[in-house]
C-alpha positions as CSV (number, residue, x, y, z in Angstrom):
1,X,-4.4,11.6,15.7
2,X,-1.8,12.8,13.0
3,X,2.0,13.5,13.9
4,X,2.2,17.4,12.8
5,X,5.3,18.0,11.3
6,X,6.0,21.9,12.8
7,X,5.1,20.7,16.3
8,X,8.9,19.4,16.9
9,X,10.5,23.0,16.8
10,X,7.9,25.0,17.7
11,X,9.2,24.9,22.0
12,X,12.7,25.8,21.1
13,X,12.2,27.8,17.3
14,X,11.2,30.8,16.2
15,X,7.5,31.2,14.6
16,X,9.3,31.5,10.9
17,X,10.6,28.1,12.0
18,X,7.3,26.5,11.5
19,X,7.1,27.8,8.1
20,X,10.0,26.4,6.7
21,X,9.0,22.8,8.4
22,X,5.8,23.5,5.9
23,X,8.4,24.3,3.1
24,X,10.4,21.2,4.0
25,X,6.7,19.5,3.7
26,X,6.0,20.9,0.4
27,X,9.4,20.5,-1.4
28,X,9.2,16.8,-0.3
29,X,5.5,15.8,-1.7
30,X,7.2,17.4,-4.9
31,X,9.6,15.4,-5.3
32,X,7.4,12.8,-4.5
33,X,4.5,13.9,-7.6
34,X,7.7,14.1,-9.7
35,X,8.3,11.1,-9.2
36,X,4.8,9.1,-9.7
37,X,4.9,11.5,-13.2
38,X,8.4,10.2,-14.1
39,X,7.2,6.6,-14.8
40,X,4.1,8.5,-16.8
41,X,5.9,9.7,-19.2
42,X,9.1,9.4,-21.4
43,X,12.1,11.0,-23.4
44,X,12.9,15.0,-22.1
45,X,10.0,15.0,-19.6
46,X,11.0,12.4,-18.3
47,X,15.3,13.7,-17.8
48,X,13.1,17.1,-16.4
49,X,11.1,15.0,-13.7
50,X,13.9,13.2,-12.6
51,X,16.3,16.5,-12.3
52,X,13.8,18.1,-10.7
53,X,12.6,15.2,-8.4
54,X,16.6,14.9,-7.1
55,X,16.8,18.7,-6.4
56,X,13.2,18.8,-4.7
57,X,13.8,15.9,-2.1
58,X,17.4,17.7,-1.8
59,X,16.7,20.8,-0.6
60,X,13.5,19.7,1.3
61,X,16.2,18.2,3.9
62,X,19.0,20.7,4.2
63,X,15.8,23.0,4.9
64,X,14.0,20.7,7.5
65,X,17.8,20.2,8.9
66,X,17.8,24.2,9.2
67,X,14.3,24.6,10.8
68,X,15.2,21.7,13.2
69,X,18.9,21.3,14.0
70,X,19.5,24.6,13.8
71,X,21.6,26.9,11.2
72,X,25.2,25.7,11.9
73,X,24.0,22.3,11.5
74,X,21.6,22.2,8.7
75,X,24.9,23.7,6.4
76,X,27.7,22.3,7.4
77,X,25.7,18.5,6.8
78,X,24.7,20.0,3.1
79,X,27.8,21.2,2.5
80,X,30.1,18.4,3.7
81,X,28.1,15.8,2.3
82,X,28.2,17.1,-1.6
83,X,31.7,18.3,-1.4
84,X,32.4,15.3,-0.3
85,X,30.0,13.4,-3.0
86,X,31.6,16.4,-5.8
87,X,34.8,15.2,-5.0
88,X,34.8,11.0,-4.5
89,X,32.7,11.6,-7.9
90,X,35.2,13.7,-9.5
91,X,38.1,11.0,-8.5
92,X,35.6,8.0,-9.8
93,X,35.6,9.4,-12.7
94,X,38.6,11.0,-13.9
95,X,40.9,7.4,-11.9
96,X,37.8,5.0,-11.2
97,X,38.2,4.6,-8.1
98,X,36.6,4.1,-5.8
99,X,33.1,3.3,-8.0
100,X,35.2,1.2,-11.1
101,X,35.6,3.3,-14.5
102,X,32.8,5.2,-15.8
103,X,32.1,8.7,-17.1
104,X,28.4,10.9,-17.2
105,X,26.7,10.9,-21.1
106,X,26.7,14.5,-20.6
107,X,22.6,14.5,-20.1
108,X,22.0,15.8,-16.7
109,X,23.0,19.5,-16.9
110,X,25.8,20.8,-15.5
111,X,29.1,19.6,-14.6
112,X,31.9,20.2,-12.5
113,X,35.7,18.3,-12.7
114,X,33.5,15.5,-14.8
115,X,31.0,15.5,-12.4
116,X,26.4,16.6,-12.9
117,X,26.2,20.0,-10.2
118,X,22.9,17.3,-9.8
119,X,24.6,14.2,-8.5
120,X,25.8,15.7,-5.0
121,X,22.3,16.8,-4.5
122,X,21.7,13.1,-5.1
123,X,23.4,11.6,-2.6
124,X,22.4,14.6,-0.2
125,X,18.8,13.6,-1.2
126,X,19.3,10.4,0.3
127,X,22.4,11.1,2.6
128,X,20.3,12.8,5.9
129,X,17.3,10.9,5.9
130,X,20.0,7.2,6.0
131,X,21.9,9.2,8.5
132,X,19.0,10.1,10.8
133,X,17.6,6.6,10.4
134,X,20.8,4.8,11.4
135,X,21.3,7.1,14.2
136,X,17.2,5.7,15.8
137,X,18.4,2.2,14.6
138,X,22.1,2.1,16.0
139,X,22.9,5.3,18.4
140,X,25.6,6.4,18.2
141,X,28.3,3.1,18.6
142,X,26.5,1.5,15.6
143,X,24.3,4.3,14.0
144,X,27.3,5.9,11.6
145,X,27.3,2.1,9.9
146,X,23.5,0.9,9.9
147,X,22.8,4.5,7.7
148,X,25.7,4.0,5.6
149,X,24.0,0.5,4.9
150,X,20.5,2.5,4.2
151,X,22.8,4.6,1.6
152,X,24.1,2.6,-0.3
153,X,21.7,-0.1,-0.8
154,X,19.8,2.4,-2.2
155,X,21.8,2.0,-5.4
156,X,20.6,-1.2,-6.1
157,X,17.9,1.2,-7.7
158,X,20.0,4.1,-8.5
159,X,21.7,2.8,-10.8
160,X,20.7,0.6,-12.8
161,X,17.6,3.6,-13.4
162,X,20.0,5.9,-14.2
163,X,22.7,3.6,-16.4
164,X,19.2,2.4,-18.3
165,X,18.1,5.7,-18.6
166,X,21.6,6.2,-21.1
167,X,22.7,9.0,-18.2
168,X,26.4,7.6,-17.3
169,X,28.1,4.2,-18.7
170,X,30.7,1.8,-17.5
171,X,33.5,0.7,-18.9
172,X,34.3,-2.4,-17.2
173,X,30.2,-3.5,-16.2
174,X,31.5,-6.7,-15.0
175,X,31.2,-8.4,-12.7
176,X,27.6,-7.7,-11.4
177,X,24.7,-8.8,-9.7
178,X,22.8,-11.9,-9.9
179,X,20.1,-10.0,-12.1
180,X,21.1,-6.4,-12.4
181,X,23.5,-6.4,-15.5
182,X,25.3,-3.7,-16.6
183,X,26.9,-2.6,-13.1
184,X,30.4,-3.5,-11.5
185,X,30.2,-5.1,-8.2
186,X,32.9,-2.2,-7.3
187,X,30.5,0.4,-8.0
188,X,28.3,-0.9,-4.5
189,X,31.8,-1.5,-3.0
190,X,32.4,2.1,-3.6
191,X,29.4,3.1,-2.7
192,X,29.5,1.8,0.5
193,X,33.0,3.2,1.6
194,X,31.6,6.9,0.6
195,X,29.1,6.5,2.6
196,X,30.6,5.5,5.4
197,X,32.6,9.2,5.2
198,X,29.5,10.6,4.5
199,X,27.3,9.3,7.7
200,X,31.5,9.5,10.1
201,X,32.1,13.1,8.7
202,X,28.0,14.0,10.2
203,X,28.0,12.4,12.7
204,X,31.6,14.3,14.3
205,X,29.0,17.7,12.8
206,X,26.2,16.2,15.3
207,X,28.5,16.1,18.1
208,X,31.2,19.6,17.7
209,X,27.6,21.1,17.2
210,X,25.7,19.1,20.0
211,X,28.5,20.8,22.4
212,X,27.1,24.6,21.6
213,X,22.9,23.6,21.3
214,X,20.4,20.6,22.3
215,X,19.7,18.6,19.2
216,X,16.8,16.1,19.3
217,X,16.8,12.3,18.9
218,X,17.5,11.6,15.8
219,X,15.3,10.3,13.1
220,X,12.3,9.6,15.6
221,X,9.3,11.3,15.1
222,X,7.4,14.1,15.5
223,X,11.0,15.7,15.3
224,X,12.1,14.5,11.4
225,X,8.7,13.2,10.5
226,X,9.8,14.4,6.9
227,X,13.1,12.8,6.6
228,X,12.0,9.8,8.0
229,X,8.6,10.0,5.5
230,X,10.7,10.6,2.1
231,X,13.3,7.7,2.7
232,X,10.7,5.2,3.2
233,X,8.5,6.4,0.3
234,X,12.4,5.9,-1.4
235,X,12.1,2.8,-0.7
236,X,8.8,1.2,-1.8
237,X,8.5,3.0,-4.4
238,X,11.6,2.4,-5.7
239,X,11.1,-1.5,-5.3
240,X,7.6,-0.9,-6.5
241,X,8.4,1.0,-9.4
242,X,11.7,-1.6,-10.6
243,X,8.9,-4.9,-9.8
244,X,6.0,-3.0,-12.1
245,X,7.2,-0.1,-14.0
246,X,10.9,-0.9,-14.8
247,X,11.1,-4.4,-15.8
248,X,13.6,-5.2,-12.8
249,X,12.3,-7.4,-11.3
250,X,15.3,-9.1,-10.0
251,X,16.2,-5.1,-8.8
252,X,13.4,-4.9,-7.0
253,X,14.2,-7.7,-5.3
254,X,17.9,-6.9,-4.1
255,X,16.7,-3.7,-3.4
256,X,13.9,-4.9,-0.7
257,X,15.9,-7.6,0.7
258,X,19.2,-5.2,1.2
259,X,17.8,-2.1,1.7
260,X,15.1,-3.7,3.3
261,X,17.8,-4.5,6.3
262,X,17.6,-0.9,7.6
263,X,14.7,0.2,6.1
264,X,11.8,-2.0,7.8
265,X,13.6,-2.3,11.9
266,X,13.2,1.5,10.9
267,X,9.3,2.1,10.1
268,X,8.8,-0.4,12.6
269,X,10.2,2.2,14.5
270,X,8.6,5.1,13.3
271,X,5.1,2.9,13.5
272,X,5.9,2.7,17.6
273,X,6.5,5.8,18.0
274,X,2.8,6.4,16.0
275,X,0.9,4.4,18.4
276,X,2.6,5.5,21.4
277,X,1.4,9.2,20.8
278,X,-1.3,8.0,19.6
279,X,-2.4,6.4,23.6
280,X,-0.3,9.9,24.6
281,X,-2.6,12.0,22.8
282,X,-6.3,9.0,23.9
283,X,-4.9,9.6,28.0
284,X,-4.8,13.5,27.6
285,X,-8.2,13.4,26.6
286,X,-9.3,11.5,29.6
287,X,-10.8,14.7,32.2
288,X,-8.8,14.1,35.3
289,X,-12.0,14.3,37.2
290,X,-13.3,11.5,35.4
291,X,-13.6,8.7,37.6
292,X,-11.4,5.4,37.2
293,X,-12.4,1.8,36.6
294,X,-11.6,1.6,40.3
295,X,-13.9,4.2,41.8
296,X,-17.1,3.4,39.6
297,X,-16.8,-0.4,41.1
């Protein structure tokens, strides 16, 4: 029996949250379709597909967070992650810290402090599902690290793709990972540090809000089916796109291995949740007055 992403909020939230969850699912599905379209088009349609997919995934995450974890948690998480991302990126473009010296080319839309507004949304897109997956894998003690690793290793896809598309440039692109030229190692260190900060802040938000209201177990099904699906799709599609459509097999290998350190165990956990739900449904379908094997014997 398929897991219904709207089922988690039904017991404790008003009926309107069901529509909110369906909206989140529709936005996430739209992001998937836009990413599929990305590899089929070029030039301006490809740029527009990039912009629209980032917005769709980011908004889907916020809508889901509000529906499942409440307005306070959802808005606090979204504003904090987007604000931190904008601050770090503004400092980065101005000083070169913590990523290295780089600059945006002005092709990603409206900018604030030299940073396209799309960039904080991109961080938000993956920070939310990364946090949930990290908490599911590592719990309160190590969840922040697992989430940060997931978010940071995603950049093995983002930066090569965006640099190739001409959205930003690096002043000093060496030393770089073997097979991924043009992206300095300092960039990945900056991503990891920023991701750790984001995970710790989201954990603090969960701690504060959790005092006033119950929160579902992070990253588990059925409550977090939508962000879990977004994370798994992003991982698998990024590996596939690099390997097959974008001509970057080395980037695909790096991403598959390093991001897979957390995503693959998380995917196994999700499959376990699905199998457990299926077994539970099968048991519930058996009539209570049905004779057991021992009785029939």
